[in-house]
C-alpha positions as CSV (number, residue, x, y, z in Angstrom):
1,E,-1.1,8.9,26.4
2,G,1.8,6.8,26.0
3,V,0.8,5.1,23.2
4,V,3.8,5.3,20.2
5,F,2.1,3.5,17.4
6,V,2.7,3.2,13.4
7,L,0.3,2.5,10.5
8,S,0.8,-0.1,7.6
9,G,-1.2,-0.9,4.8
10,F,-3.6,2.3,5.0
11,V,-4.2,4.6,2.3
12,N,-5.7,8.1,3.3
13,P,-8.1,9.2,3.6
14,E,-8.3,6.8,5.8
15,R,-4.5,6.3,7.3
16,G,-5.2,10.9,8.1
17,I,-8.1,9.7,9.7
18,L,-6.9,7.3,12.1
19,R,-3.5,9.0,12.6
20,S,-5.7,11.7,13.8
21,R,-8.5,10.3,15.8
22,A,-4.9,8.5,18.0
23,M,-3.2,11.7,18.1
24,E,-6.2,13.3,19.7
25,M,-6.3,10.6,22.9
26,G,-2.7,11.1,23.2
27,A,-0.7,8.8,20.8
28,E,2.4,9.8,19.3
29,F,2.5,9.0,15.6
30,K,6.0,7.7,14.2
31,P,6.4,7.1,9.9
32,D,8.5,3.9,10.5
33,W,9.0,1.3,13.4
34,N,11.7,1.5,16.2
35,S,12.8,1.2,19.6
36,N,10.2,3.8,21.0
37,C,7.3,2.7,19.1
38,T,4.9,0.5,21.2
39,L,1.9,-0.4,18.7
40,L,1.6,-1.1,14.6
41,V,-2.1,-0.9,13.6
42,C,-2.1,-3.2,10.7
43,A,-4.2,-3.2,7.9
44,F,-2.9,-7.0,6.2
45,P,-1.3,-9.3,7.7
46,N,2.4,-9.8,6.6
47,T,3.2,-6.6,5.4
48,P,7.1,-5.1,5.8
49,K,6.2,-3.5,9.3
50,F,4.3,-6.7,10.1
51,R,7.2,-9.1,9.6
52,Q,9.6,-6.0,11.3
53,V,7.7,-5.3,14.6
54,E,6.6,-9.6,14.8
55,A,10.1,-10.3,14.8
56,D,11.0,-7.6,17.5
57,C,8.3,-9.2,19.3
58,G,6.3,-5.7,19.2
59,T,2.2,-5.3,19.8
60,I,0.2,-5.5,16.8
61,V,-3.4,-4.7,16.2
62,S,-6.2,-4.8,13.5
63,K,-7.7,-1.7,12.4
64,E,-11.4,-3.9,14.0
65,G,-8.7,-4.0,17.4
């Protein structure tokens, strides 16, 4: 609860599964990073979203945690 997340570098079906599971736990999904987002779940470092979130000093985690 209170988590607003963005996914980067994932393709379906994995993308859909990750999104659904996080939302089942009470998180909110956004397609693109903005000031309301709290977390980027990233498949690979240095994607455009990764660099944007890093520049905003946002929290970035890998799929592995």
